[in-house]
Every structure is written in structure tokens, then in C-alpha cells.
ROVEXMAR-642678 format. One record per residue (C-alpha): residue in one letter; x, y, z. Coordinates in steps of 0.1 Angstrom, whole numbers, plus 5000, padded with zeros to 4 digits. Last residue first. Layout:
BEGIN
 type   c1   c2   c3
    A    X    Y    Z
...
//
This chain:
BEGIN
 type   c1   c2   c3
    L 1854 9309 2602
    L 1829 9293 2582
    R 1818 9262 2594
    G 1817 9227 2575
    P 1799 9217 2545
    S 1798 9177 2542
    A 1822 9163 2518
    R 1810 9140 2492
    H 1822 9109 2484
    D 1836 9096 2451
    T 1846 9061 2453
    G 1882 9056 2443
    K 1900 9061 2410
    E 1936 9058 2396
    S 1938 9058 2363
    P 1954 9093 2363
    G 1983 9080 2390
    P 1982 9094 2427
    V 2006 9120 2431
    T 2022 9116 2467
    V 2041 9150 2479
    V 2066 9147 2511
    P 2075 9178 2530
    C 2109 9179 2537
    D 2128 9156 2565
    A 2126 9122 2544
    R 2127 9091 2560
    H 2100 9072 2574
    L 2075 9093 2548
    L 2103 9082 2521
    G 2099 9050 2526
    H 2061 9049 2520
    P 2062 9067 2492
    V 2090 9047 2479
    S 2073 9014 2485
    G 2048 9018 2453
    L 2072 9034 2432
    R 2080 9009 2417
    M 2112 9007 2400
    G 2119 8988 2366
    T 2140 9018 2353
    F 2116 9026 2326
    G 2086 9023 2338
    G 2078 9007 2368
    G 2039 9004 2369
    G 2039 9033 2394
    R 2021 9026 2425
    R 2019 9070 2437
    G 2042 9094 2423
    V 2066 9114 2445
    V 2072 9148 2449
    V 2100 9157 2475
    A 2097 9191 2488
    L 2112 9221 2495
    A 2142 9205 2495
    H 2178 9211 2513
    E 2179 9170 2520
    A 2156 9160 2490
    A 2187 9145 2475
    R 2194 9125 2504
    A 2155 9117 2508
    L 2157 9107 2474
    D 2185 9086 2473
    E 2178 9065 2502
    V 2145 9058 2489
    P 2151 9045 2456
    H 2185 9029 2466
    G 2213 9026 2444
    H 2227 9047 2408
    L 2217 9084 2403
    V 2201 9103 2370
    E 2200 9131 2374
    H 2176 9160 2353
    T 2179 9193 2361
    L 2146 9217 2356
    R 2143 9256 2358
    V 2108 9271 2358
    G 2097 9291 2331
    A 2082 9270 2304
    H 2059 9254 2327
    L 2034 9237 2305
    A 2063 9223 2281
    Q 2077 9207 2314
    P 2051 9186 2311
    R 2055 9171 2279
    A 2093 9167 2281
    T 2094 9153 2314
    A 2095 9118 2307
    G 2119 9124 2275
    I 2145 9144 2300
    L 2143 9108 2316
    L 2148 9085 2287
    E 2178 9104 2274
    R 2192 9103 2313
    L 2182 9063 2312
    H 2200 9062 2273
    A 2233 9086 2291
    E 2239 9060 2316
    A 2232 9028 2302
    T 2260 9040 2272
    H 2283 9046 2303
    P 2275 9017 2319
    D 2284 9000 2290
    F 2254 8970 2288
    P 2254 8936 2303
    G 2225 8940 2326
    L 2215 8978 2342
    L 2199 8966 2372
    G 2231 8955 2392
    R 2227 8990 2416
    R 2190 9002 2413
    R 2179 9025 2388
    V 2173 9065 2405
    L 2160 9088 2384
    V 2160 9126 2395
    A 2140 9154 2381
    R 2154 9182 2401
    V 2132 9215 2400
    D 2137 9251 2404
    A 2120 9275 2425
    G 2098 9307 2422
    R 2079 9294 2454
    R 2046 9289 2427
    A 2064 9280 2397
    A 2079 9253 2418
    L 2044 9238 2428
    D 2040 9234 2394
    L 2065 9218 2384
    A 2061 9196 2411
    F 2033 9191 2405
    R 2033 9176 2368
    V 2067 9161 2375
    A 2041 9142 2393
    A 2014 9134 2369
    E 2038 9122 2351
    S 2053 9099 2375
    A 2021 9081 2382
    P 2020 9076 2342
    S 2051 9056 2345
    G 2086 9069 2330
    D 2107 9065 2363
    V 2107 9100 2382
    G 2115 9110 2417
    V 2106 9147 2423
    V 2126 9172 2444
    V 2117 9206 2447
    Y 2145 9235 2448
    P 2151 9270 2465
    P 2181 9285 2442
    A 2197 9291 2472
    Q 2185 9272 2500
    T 2172 9290 2531
    I 2137 9280 2523
    H 2143 9243 2532
    E 2107 9239 2538
    P 2093 9231 2577
    G 2094 9196 2586
    P 2075 9166 2592
    V 2050 9175 2564
    V 2030 9152 2548
    A 2016 9164 2512
    V 1987 9143 2498
    P 1978 9144 2458
    C 1941 9140 2448
    H 1921 9108 2450
    A 1930 9097 2484
    Q 1944 9060 2485
    A 1984 9056 2497
    S 1985 9091 2508
    V 1957 9086 2532
    P 1969 9053 2546
    V 2004 9061 2552
    A 2002 9093 2571
    V 1969 9084 2589
    S 1974 9061 2615
    S 1958 9074 2646
    L 1934 9042 2644
    S 1968 9023 2654
    L 1974 8989 2645
    V 1989 8988 2609
    E 2006 9022 2611
    E 2018 9013 2651
    I 2038 8985 2640
    R 2056 9000 2606
    N 2068 9028 2631
    L 2044 9059 2635
    R 2065 9093 2629
    R 2038 9112 2641
    T 2033 9132 2610
    G 2014 9161 2600
    L 1990 9164 2571
    V 1983 9184 2539
    V 1952 9171 2514
    L 1953 9186 2482
    T 1929 9200 2455
    A 1901 9184 2476
    Q 1865 9171 2464
    A 1876 9134 2468
    S 1902 9139 2491
    E 1876 9147 2521
    R 1863 9109 2511
    C 1903 9099 2520
    L 1901 9121 2553
    A 1873 9105 2568
    P 1886 9071 2560
    A 1923 9076 2575
    P 1907 9098 2607
    V 1881 9069 2617
    D 1852 9083 2615
    E 1827 9109 2629
    T 1840 9142 2610
    V 1841 9173 2625
    A 1846 9206 2605
    T 1861 9232 2601
    T 1864 9261 2567
    I 1885 9290 2568
    T 1887 9318 2537
    L 1923 9335 2540
    D 1922 9371 2543
    P 1940 9374 2572
    H 1970 9352 2558
    R 1998 9341 2586
    A 1978 9351 2619
    R 1949 9336 2598
    A 1963 9300 2599
    E 1977 9300 2630
    A 1939 9307 2642
    A 1920 9283 2624
    A 1944 9259 2642
    R 1934 9266 2678
    T 1897 9265 2666
    L 1901 9230 2651
    A 1923 9222 2679
    Q 1896 9236 2702
    D 1862 9222 2684
    A 1879 9190 2685
    R 1889 9186 2721
    E 1857 9198 2728
    R 1843 9170 2712
    L 1861 9143 2726
    A 1851 9163 2762
    K 1810 9156 2749
    H 1820 9118 2737
    Y 1836 9110 2772
    Q 1806 9128 2788
    G 1780 9108 2767
    E 1797 9081 2766
    D 1801 9074 2798
    F 1795 9037 2815
    P 1797 9023 2772
    R 1835 9042 2770
    F 1853 9016 2748
    E 1825 9017 2726
    R 1824 9055 2721
    A 1859 9054 2709
    V 1847 9038 2680
    S 1830 9068 2668
    P 1862 9078 2660
    L 1865 9116 2658
    A 1880 9131 2625
    H 1893 9166 2622
    V 1887 9189 2592
    L 1900 9219 2586
    R 1889 9234 2550
    L 1912 9262 2535
    Q 1897 9276 2508
    L 1918 9284 2472
    G 1936 9311 2461
    R 1965 9290 2450
    R 1994 9307 2466
    D 1967 9316 2504
    A 1959 9276 2503
    E 1993 9269 2499
    D 2006 9293 2528
    A 1975 9278 2550
    A 1983 9245 2545
    W 2024 9246 2552
    A 2016 9267 2582
    T 1988 9242 2594
    A 2015 9218 2587
    L 2041 9229 2605
    P 2022 9242 2635
    G 2010 9203 2641
    P 1979 9203 2656
    E 1974 9187 2689
    T 1940 9178 2688
    D 1944 9164 2653
    V 1940 9184 2626
    G 1943 9171 2588
    L 1940 9200 2563
    V 1922 9201 2530
    I 1931 9225 2509
    P 1900 9234 2491
    G 1884 9227 2457
    N 1885 9247 2429
    G 1897 9228 2397
    R 1917 9197 2407
    D 1943 9193 2375
    P 1943 9229 2362
    S 1952 9240 2398
    T 1942 9276 2406
    A 1958 9309 2389
    T 1986 9327 2411
    M 1981 9347 2439
//
């Protein structure tokens, strides 16, 4: 195991557990907690609003939901412990809509890990089960959404990070380098410039200038992880599509949240949302250093 992240201290890895927990997300969260030497906290949100739709048998209905929640947590804990018998695992059931509950948990977490149901855009707005997008957009800490397994057969393994020169993307580079260091992987720093935004400059001159800016934007985080091989790529196209293609065989793709455009003219705020629908590998969204929210302390859970 390696040292814990300097950015988030010793907070747990929080896994959002559905009534049908995804084994891929559970395995990813358990592995990450083991690598970092951290507690794994399994959280299931039980929306109290459900009671309003069953006024005549509220007690029985709520009891059934609670039993399903406990079963899901027990199942996820067993899967995590089967991978890492010495892992410290706690569980908690909180009565709230899932997204706000997990955002509160994120205030004390090192990382929040979620599976995904791949909801469409309308379902994301209307469904109480919409978790991946709102939590990625509002959490206090980085959020990893795991739609599929890490591509561990790629040699050498690598992590992709989107860079635009903003403070949010610098935080993403730091996280990507740390993630790669714990896995013995490389990092591919990718800058995507939308076509047609280069202006009247010579394309070769512009390309060289962008590459110079990309190298400069990653220099400070790279100094903290000198042992990680970092490469730089400048692409011209659509940020979501190009980052998703670059990450087709990656361990993960990491992006900053709500970037201010940086030197690319690209606002990263729309990119994480797009990658959650497009990428096949885990997508990690990292908040920028100035993003703050209300500090909601998480309640203690059951120790298993």
C-alpha cells in the first residue's frame, strides 16, 4: 500500500451502493481503498420521498426497502472483503435522495466511487436514481464513475488526463499522476482544441505553441511524480469524442470540473458530462481548488 493522498488526507473511499450493486464499481473501490490504505465506506441512500407514494402501507413498504438496502450493503461488503480480507469496511443507510446524500458524504471522503445505469438525458433530470452526473458535478472530492473494468491488458498501462490550462485541469493532472503512480502506469496528457479555433496562425506554429503550453501546464504536478512517465498530445477535434477515443484502452480518463477555458478556449464543464455517456473506462471528475460547498458531516456507519 502507498501513502494516502496529500489532497484529501485520510478520508474514506465512499462507494454508492444501489439495490443491485455493480460488482465492477465495488471491485474498483475496494482496490483503490487497499492501494491507499484507507477505509472503504459503503453507503446506500433510501429516499424518504418513497413513503409519500405508499401512504397506506408506509411501514411495511419502508421496512422492505430497508431490508433490500441492508442486503445490498452486505453483498457489496462481502465482494469487497473477498478481494481484500484485511480491508476496513463500514456501511451506512441514509434516508435521502441518493445524489444529495452522496454529495454530503463527499465532504469527508478522499474519493467517491459510483457505478452507472447509463441513464439518458431526460432520465438524468427526472429520475431520483440519477446519481453519476449530479454527484460528479457537485461533490467536494473527486468522483470516479465505473461503467466497465480497467483495461489492465494494455502494455504499458496508462491513464488519460484532459488538460486545458485551467486550475481545474491542473488538479486533474495531479490526480491522474497519483492514480498512475499507484498502478505503475503512464499518463497521457491530452489537449483538445476544437477545429476552427486556431485563427489565422500557421497550423504548425500553432501546434508547437499549444504543445509548449501543454507541457508547461503539467510541469508543476509532474515534479511531484517524477517516476511516472508523462506524454503530451495535442489533438484537434471534439473534446469528448477525442478524449473518449484516447481512453479506449486506458485504466481511466481524468478531467477537471468547470474549467474556465484555460488556453484552449474549451470549458471542461461539459466534457465530464459527455464522457460519462461516451467513455467505456472509469471516468474521474476532479473539482478545482476554488470549488467549495456546504460542509455536511457524514454520520458514522456500521463497522463490518
